[in-house]
C-alpha positions as CSV (number, residue, x, y, z in Angstrom):
1,M,118.4,159.0,-3.2
2,G,116.8,157.4,-0.1
3,P,113.3,158.1,1.2
4,L,114.6,160.8,3.6
5,G,116.4,162.7,0.9
6,F,119.9,161.4,1.1
7,T,122.1,158.6,-0.2
8,L,124.8,156.9,1.8
9,T,128.1,155.9,0.3
10,K,129.2,152.3,0.7
11,E,131.6,153.3,3.5
12,E,128.9,155.3,5.3
13,W,126.5,152.3,5.0
14,L,129.1,149.9,6.4
15,D,130.2,152.4,9.2
16,R,126.7,152.6,10.7
17,H,127.0,148.8,11.4
18,R,130.6,148.8,12.4
19,T,130.2,151.6,15.0
20,G,127.1,150.1,16.5
21,D,125.1,153.3,15.9
22,L,122.5,151.2,14.1
23,Q,120.9,148.7,16.5
24,Y,118.3,146.1,15.4
25,Q,115.7,145.0,18.0
26,E,113.9,142.9,15.5
27,L,114.8,141.7,12.0
28,N,112.6,139.1,10.3
29,W,111.7,137.8,6.8
30,E,108.0,137.3,5.9
31,D,106.7,135.2,3.0
32,P,110.0,134.6,1.1
33,T,109.8,133.0,-2.3
34,T,112.7,131.5,-4.2
35,R,113.1,131.1,-7.9
36,Q,116.2,129.2,-9.1
37,Y,117.7,129.6,-12.5
38,G,120.6,127.2,-13.0
39,H,123.4,128.6,-10.9
40,A,121.5,131.6,-9.7
41,A,118.6,132.1,-7.4
42,I,116.3,135.1,-6.7
43,V,114.6,135.4,-3.3
44,V,111.9,138.0,-2.8
45,G,110.1,138.7,0.5
46,T,109.4,141.3,3.1
47,Q,111.9,142.3,5.7
48,V,110.3,143.6,8.9
49,Q,112.5,145.5,11.3
50,R,112.5,147.5,14.4
51,A,115.7,149.5,14.8
52,T,117.3,152.5,16.4
53,Y,120.1,154.8,15.1
54,K,122.1,156.6,17.8
55,G,119.2,155.8,20.2
56,N,116.4,157.2,17.9
57,D,113.7,155.0,16.4
58,V,114.2,154.3,12.7
59,P,110.9,155.0,10.8
60,G,109.5,152.6,8.2
61,G,110.1,149.1,9.4
62,R,108.8,147.2,6.3
63,F,110.9,146.6,3.1
64,R,110.4,144.6,0.0
65,M,113.7,142.7,-0.2
66,T,115.2,141.0,-3.3
67,Q,118.3,138.9,-2.8
68,V,120.4,137.5,-5.7
69,A,122.6,134.4,-4.9
70,I,124.9,132.5,-7.2
71,Q,126.7,129.2,-6.9
72,S,130.4,129.6,-6.7
73,G,132.8,126.7,-5.9
74,G,129.9,124.6,-4.8
75,N,128.6,127.2,-2.3
76,W,125.8,129.7,-2.5
77,V,127.1,133.3,-2.4
78,L,125.1,136.4,-1.9
79,A,125.6,138.6,-5.0
80,G,123.2,141.4,-4.5
81,V,120.5,142.8,-2.3
82,H,117.8,145.5,-3.0
83,L,115.5,147.0,-0.4
84,S,112.5,149.2,-1.2
85,P,110.4,150.8,1.6
86,M,106.8,149.6,1.9
87,A,103.8,151.6,3.3
88,E,103.0,150.7,6.9
89,R,99.9,148.7,7.4
90,A,97.0,150.4,9.0
């Protein structure tokens, strides 16, 4: 369940991007760190965003992001992403 009390299905999550209902004005990484374990790598950092959904501001623009990448056929491939909302700075 998300911080606003609902969970999106995979299709609902993808549709908000496909339709253009979700618009990012800013999307940045802060302080990413990478740890590599053989053919896998974990990247942890802070995603900072300003966005609108159907013209309304999206609250909570800071997320702890973890990305998992693996080597496949000589290329790095994103295998997973996790976002957790962070408290806004005062």
